[in-house]
C-alpha positions as CSV (number, residue, x, y, z in Angstrom):
1,X,20.8,1.2,-11.3
2,X,18.3,1.1,-14.1
3,X,14.6,1.0,-13.4
4,X,12.3,-0.5,-16.1
5,X,8.5,-0.9,-15.8
6,X,7.3,-4.4,-16.8
7,X,3.7,-5.5,-17.5
8,X,1.4,-5.2,-14.5
9,X,3.7,-2.4,-13.2
10,X,6.3,-4.8,-11.9
11,X,9.6,-3.1,-11.8
12,X,13.0,-4.4,-12.9
13,X,16.0,-3.1,-11.1
14,X,19.4,-3.9,-12.8
15,X,23.0,-3.1,-11.9
16,X,24.0,0.0,-10.0
17,X,26.4,0.3,-7.1
18,X,26.6,-0.9,-3.6
19,X,25.1,1.3,-0.8
20,X,28.6,2.7,-0.2
21,X,29.0,3.7,-3.9
22,X,31.9,1.3,-4.4
23,X,32.1,-1.3,-7.1
24,X,29.2,-1.8,-9.5
25,X,26.8,-4.7,-9.1
26,X,25.4,-7.2,-11.6
27,X,22.3,-8.1,-9.6
28,X,18.8,-8.0,-11.1
29,X,15.6,-7.9,-9.0
30,X,11.9,-7.6,-9.8
31,X,9.7,-5.6,-7.5
32,X,5.9,-6.4,-7.5
33,X,3.9,-3.3,-6.6
34,X,0.8,-5.3,-5.8
35,X,2.5,-7.6,-3.2
36,X,5.1,-5.0,-2.2
37,X,7.8,-7.6,-2.5
38,X,11.1,-7.9,-4.4
39,X,13.0,-11.0,-5.4
40,X,16.3,-11.7,-7.2
41,X,15.9,-12.8,-10.8
42,X,19.4,-13.3,-12.1
43,X,22.5,-11.3,-13.0
44,X,23.8,-9.1,-15.7
45,X,26.6,-10.5,-17.7
46,X,28.7,-7.5,-16.6
47,X,28.4,-5.4,-13.5
48,X,27.7,-1.8,-14.4
49,X,26.2,1.5,-13.3
50,X,25.1,4.7,-15.0
51,X,23.7,2.5,-17.8
52,X,20.2,2.7,-19.4
53,X,17.5,0.1,-19.9
54,X,14.6,-0.2,-22.4
55,X,11.8,-2.7,-22.5
56,X,11.6,-3.9,-26.1
57,X,8.3,-4.7,-27.8
58,X,8.9,-8.4,-27.4
59,X,9.1,-8.0,-23.6
60,X,12.8,-8.4,-23.2
61,X,14.9,-5.6,-21.6
62,X,17.9,-4.0,-23.5
63,X,20.8,-2.9,-21.3
64,X,23.3,-0.4,-22.8
65,X,26.2,1.8,-21.7
66,X,27.5,2.7,-18.3
67,X,30.7,2.0,-16.4
68,X,32.0,-1.4,-15.3
69,X,34.6,-2.4,-12.7
70,X,37.4,0.1,-12.1
71,X,35.1,2.9,-13.5
72,X,35.9,1.8,-17.1
73,X,33.3,2.6,-19.8
74,X,31.7,-0.5,-21.3
75,X,30.9,-1.2,-24.9
76,X,29.0,-4.4,-24.1
77,X,25.3,-4.6,-24.8
78,X,23.1,-7.2,-23.2
79,X,19.5,-8.3,-23.2
80,X,17.6,-9.6,-20.2
81,X,14.7,-12.0,-20.8
82,X,12.2,-11.9,-17.9
83,X,10.5,-15.1,-19.1
84,X,13.8,-17.0,-18.7
85,X,15.3,-14.9,-15.9
86,X,18.6,-14.8,-17.9
87,X,20.7,-12.0,-19.5
88,X,23.0,-12.6,-22.5
89,X,25.6,-10.6,-24.4
90,X,24.0,-9.0,-27.5
91,X,26.7,-7.0,-29.3
92,X,28.5,-3.7,-28.6
93,X,27.9,0.0,-29.0
94,X,30.3,2.0,-31.1
95,X,30.7,4.9,-28.7
96,X,30.8,4.2,-24.9
97,X,28.4,6.5,-23.1
98,X,26.7,6.8,-19.7
99,X,22.9,7.3,-19.3
100,X,22.0,7.3,-23.0
101,X,18.4,7.7,-24.3
102,X,17.0,4.8,-26.2
103,X,14.0,4.6,-28.6
104,X,12.7,1.5,-30.3
105,X,11.7,2.3,-33.9
106,X,8.7,0.9,-35.8
107,X,11.0,-1.7,-37.5
108,X,12.4,-3.0,-34.2
109,X,15.8,-1.3,-34.3
110,X,16.8,0.9,-31.4
111,X,18.1,4.5,-31.7
112,X,20.7,5.2,-29.0
113,X,21.4,8.9,-28.5
114,X,22.9,11.3,-26.1
115,X,24.2,10.4,-22.7
116,X,27.6,11.7,-21.5
117,X,31.2,10.6,-21.8
118,X,31.5,8.4,-18.7
119,X,35.0,9.4,-17.6
120,X,34.2,13.2,-17.7
121,X,32.3,13.1,-14.4
122,X,31.5,15.5,-12.8
123,X,31.6,17.6,-16.0
124,X,29.4,15.2,-17.8
125,X,30.4,16.1,-21.4
126,X,27.5,15.2,-23.6
127,X,27.9,12.7,-26.5
128,X,26.9,14.0,-29.9
129,X,26.8,10.8,-32.0
130,X,23.7,8.8,-32.8
131,X,23.7,5.0,-33.1
132,X,21.3,2.6,-34.5
133,X,21.3,-0.9,-32.9
134,X,19.7,-4.0,-34.3
135,X,18.5,-6.4,-31.5
136,X,18.2,-9.3,-34.0
137,X,21.8,-9.1,-35.2
138,X,23.5,-7.4,-32.3
139,X,25.1,-4.9,-34.7
140,X,25.3,-1.1,-33.9
141,X,26.4,1.6,-36.3
142,X,26.8,5.4,-36.2
143,X,24.0,7.1,-38.3
144,X,24.7,10.7,-37.6
145,X,25.3,13.5,-35.1
146,X,23.1,16.1,-33.5
147,X,23.0,19.3,-35.5
148,X,22.2,21.4,-32.5
149,X,24.5,22.1,-29.6
150,X,25.7,19.3,-27.4
151,X,23.0,18.7,-24.8
152,X,21.7,16.4,-22.1
153,X,18.3,16.0,-20.4
154,X,16.7,16.1,-23.8
155,X,13.4,14.4,-24.4
156,X,13.0,11.8,-27.1
157,X,9.6,11.0,-28.6
158,X,8.7,8.4,-31.2
159,X,6.2,9.8,-33.7
160,X,3.4,7.7,-35.2
161,X,5.0,8.2,-38.7
162,X,8.2,6.5,-37.4
163,X,10.3,9.6,-37.0
164,X,11.9,10.5,-33.7
165,X,11.5,14.0,-32.2
166,X,14.3,15.5,-29.9
167,X,13.3,18.5,-27.8
168,X,14.6,20.6,-24.9
169,X,17.6,19.9,-22.8
170,X,20.6,22.0,-21.7
171,X,24.1,22.3,-23.1
172,X,27.4,21.5,-21.4
173,X,27.2,24.8,-19.5
174,X,23.7,24.1,-18.2
175,X,22.1,26.6,-20.5
176,X,18.8,25.8,-22.2
177,X,19.0,24.7,-25.9
178,X,16.1,26.0,-28.0
179,X,16.9,24.0,-31.2
180,X,14.7,20.9,-31.7
181,X,15.5,18.1,-34.2
182,X,13.8,15.2,-36.0
183,X,15.5,11.9,-37.0
184,X,14.0,10.1,-40.0
185,X,14.9,6.4,-40.2
186,X,13.9,6.4,-43.9
187,X,16.7,8.8,-44.8
188,X,18.9,8.4,-41.8
189,X,19.1,12.2,-41.5
190,X,18.4,14.8,-38.9
191,X,16.4,17.9,-39.7
192,X,15.5,21.0,-37.7
193,X,12.0,21.2,-36.1
194,X,10.2,24.3,-34.9
195,X,10.9,25.9,-31.5
196,X,8.7,25.1,-28.5
197,X,6.5,28.0,-27.4
198,X,8.2,27.7,-24.0
199,X,11.6,26.2,-23.2
200,X,10.7,23.5,-20.8
201,X,12.4,20.5,-19.3
202,X,11.1,17.4,-17.6
203,X,7.6,18.0,-18.9
204,X,4.9,15.3,-19.4
205,X,4.7,14.0,-22.9
206,X,2.2,11.8,-24.7
207,X,1.4,11.0,-28.3
208,X,-2.3,11.6,-29.1
209,X,-4.6,9.5,-31.3
210,X,-4.2,11.8,-34.3
211,X,-0.3,11.6,-34.2
212,X,0.3,14.9,-32.6
213,X,2.2,15.1,-29.3
214,X,1.1,16.9,-26.1
215,X,3.8,18.6,-24.0
216,X,2.4,19.7,-20.6
217,X,3.9,21.5,-17.6
218,X,7.5,20.9,-16.7
219,X,10.0,23.4,-15.4
220,X,12.4,26.0,-16.9
221,X,15.6,24.4,-18.2
222,X,18.7,25.2,-16.2
223,X,17.0,27.9,-14.1
224,X,16.5,28.0,-10.3
225,X,14.0,28.4,-8.7
226,X,12.4,26.1,-11.2
227,X,8.8,26.6,-10.5
228,X,6.5,24.5,-12.7
229,X,4.6,25.7,-15.8
230,X,0.8,25.7,-16.2
231,X,1.3,26.0,-20.0
232,X,1.0,23.2,-22.5
233,X,1.6,22.9,-26.3
234,X,1.1,20.5,-29.2
235,X,3.6,19.4,-31.8
236,X,2.1,18.9,-35.2
237,X,4.2,16.3,-37.2
238,X,2.7,17.5,-40.5
239,X,4.1,21.0,-40.1
240,X,6.9,20.1,-37.6
241,X,5.8,23.1,-35.6
242,X,4.6,23.7,-32.0
243,X,1.3,25.4,-31.0
244,X,0.2,26.5,-27.6
245,X,-3.1,25.1,-26.2
246,X,-5.1,25.8,-23.1
247,X,-3.3,26.0,-19.7
248,X,-3.6,23.4,-17.0
249,X,-5.6,24.2,-14.0
250,X,-2.5,24.0,-11.8
251,X,1.2,24.2,-12.6
252,X,2.7,20.7,-12.5
253,X,6.1,19.1,-12.6
254,X,6.2,15.3,-13.3
255,X,2.6,14.2,-13.0
256,X,1.8,10.7,-14.2
257,X,0.4,10.8,-17.7
258,X,-1.7,8.3,-19.7
259,X,-3.6,8.4,-23.0
260,X,-7.2,7.1,-22.3
261,X,-9.1,4.9,-24.7
262,X,-11.5,7.8,-25.6
263,X,-8.5,10.0,-26.7
264,X,-8.4,12.2,-23.6
265,X,-5.2,12.4,-21.5
266,X,-5.0,11.9,-17.7
267,X,-2.4,13.9,-15.7
268,X,-2.3,12.7,-12.1
269,X,-0.2,14.1,-9.2
270,X,3.1,16.0,-9.7
271,X,4.6,18.9,-7.8
272,X,5.1,22.6,-8.2
273,X,8.8,22.3,-8.9
274,X,11.7,20.0,-8.5
275,X,13.0,21.2,-5.2
276,X,11.3,21.9,-1.8
277,X,7.9,21.3,-3.4
278,X,4.9,19.4,-1.9
279,X,3.6,16.4,-3.8
280,X,0.1,17.0,-5.2
281,X,-3.0,14.8,-5.2
282,X,-4.8,16.8,-7.9
283,X,-5.5,15.4,-11.4
284,X,-6.9,16.7,-14.6
285,X,-7.9,15.7,-18.1
286,X,-6.8,17.1,-21.4
287,X,-9.4,17.0,-24.2
288,X,-7.8,17.2,-27.7
289,X,-11.1,18.3,-29.3
290,X,-11.4,21.5,-27.2
291,X,-7.6,21.7,-26.5
292,X,-8.4,22.4,-22.9
293,X,-7.9,20.9,-19.4
294,X,-10.5,20.2,-16.8
295,X,-10.1,18.9,-13.2
296,X,-11.1,15.3,-12.3
297,X,-11.0,13.3,-9.0
298,X,-8.3,13.5,-6.3
299,X,-5.6,10.9,-5.9
300,X,-5.8,8.9,-2.7
301,X,-2.1,9.9,-2.1
302,X,-0.1,12.8,-3.3
303,X,2.7,11.6,-5.5
304,X,5.3,12.9,-7.9
305,X,6.6,11.1,-10.9
306,X,4.3,8.0,-10.6
307,X,4.3,5.3,-13.3
308,X,1.0,4.7,-15.2
309,X,-0.4,1.9,-17.3
310,X,-3.6,1.8,-19.3
311,X,-5.5,-1.4,-18.5
312,X,-7.6,-3.4,-21.0
313,X,-10.8,-2.3,-19.2
314,X,-10.0,1.4,-19.8
315,X,-8.9,2.2,-16.2
316,X,-5.4,3.5,-15.4
317,X,-3.1,1.9,-12.9
318,X,-1.0,4.5,-11.1
319,X,2.0,3.2,-9.1
320,X,4.8,4.5,-6.9
321,X,6.5,7.8,-7.3
322,X,7.7,9.9,-4.4
323,X,6.0,11.9,-1.7
324,X,7.0,15.2,0.0
325,X,4.5,16.5,2.5
326,X,5.9,19.9,3.2
327,X,8.5,22.2,1.6
328,X,11.0,21.4,4.3
329,X,9.9,17.8,4.7
330,X,11.8,14.7,3.7
331,X,11.1,12.8,0.5
332,X,9.8,9.3,0.7
333,X,9.4,6.7,-2.0
334,X,6.0,5.2,-2.5
335,X,5.3,1.5,-3.1
336,X,1.5,1.7,-3.1
337,X,-0.8,1.8,-6.1
338,X,-4.2,3.1,-7.1
339,X,-6.5,3.0,-10.1
340,X,-8.4,5.8,-12.0
341,X,-11.8,5.1,-13.5
342,X,-12.4,7.7,-16.3
343,X,-16.2,6.9,-16.4
344,X,-16.7,7.9,-12.7
345,X,-13.7,10.3,-12.6
346,X,-12.5,8.6,-9.3
347,X,-9.3,7.2,-7.9
348,X,-9.4,4.0,-5.7
349,X,-6.5,2.7,-3.7
350,X,-5.3,-0.8,-4.5
351,X,-5.2,-3.0,-1.4
352,X,-1.7,-4.1,-0.4
353,X,-1.2,-7.8,-0.1
354,X,0.0,-9.5,3.1
355,X,3.7,-8.9,3.7
356,X,4.4,-11.3,6.5
357,X,6.3,-13.9,4.5
358,X,8.8,-11.6,2.8
359,X,10.5,-8.3,3.6
360,X,9.1,-5.4,1.6
361,X,11.3,-3.1,-0.4
362,X,10.6,0.6,-1.4
363,X,9.9,1.5,-5.0
364,X,12.3,3.9,-6.7
365,X,10.8,7.1,-8.1
366,X,9.8,6.7,-11.7
367,X,12.3,8.1,-14.2
């Protein structure tokens, strides 16, 4: 199923398969992290799994790709409106693909990239073409192909100048890909970008106030054991190059990340690697002025891959994620929340509401 964070850190679950991994489902549910309750809120127009979802700037949720009944790839695009609790058909993609990446551009159009050819599982042959979808007209068109090797697990970052940066990833053989690329909507062209100082995957990424982009932590691409990095780097959109900055105080994979109102960056939680690694309750702040990291308060609960949301008052809401208490321990999914106050440098648990009138449901780990 797809997992999409809505305002207030409510979570939209759409589609997926039954617990026995049989036919896909069209069900849509919204989970409220404050009340710890989930409720059905409609259905997709077509049952599907291995699709992707993106919250658009107008609050609606775009659903693209995946496989439908009988494991057939689907061209159909749909848009779910949380305010109306309804989903409607909204055009088709040109190239069927499973688990694509989607980025909404500054003009409202959506760049659909990557993913893999659905019927190639378990080989998961990456898709090379790039499409541009217009939510207003429902029209999608091919605008190019990646110059670098076919890859998946790439990261996609919208730059403040409107361009889109593609970094990292592995090729069809699971080997790291060092080439990075930039798509420019003004010219509809891809150009090469500089190499990262470290080939990293599943790092934490955030755009800074000056338009540069921070890449912190992560793990080696396609390598096991994949112990996390302490290193971090900055992408400069004026030079299209990467530059190393100060190291984090501890190596981290998948901490929650948020840009604070004063321009600093919060990194909260995470783990020392993707497998057999204990969830951390440590947190630190990155200061763009000094290009250095410093420790801050401790999370009330160790958590890996939590969702974050900057609130109007400048605090950060941190929700969900997963928890592993020991290297050999089981992994549990968290439904609780906490807030971070950058003035005091403290985390505070959010009280959970009474659950007696409805059954609670676990929160999937943030993706």
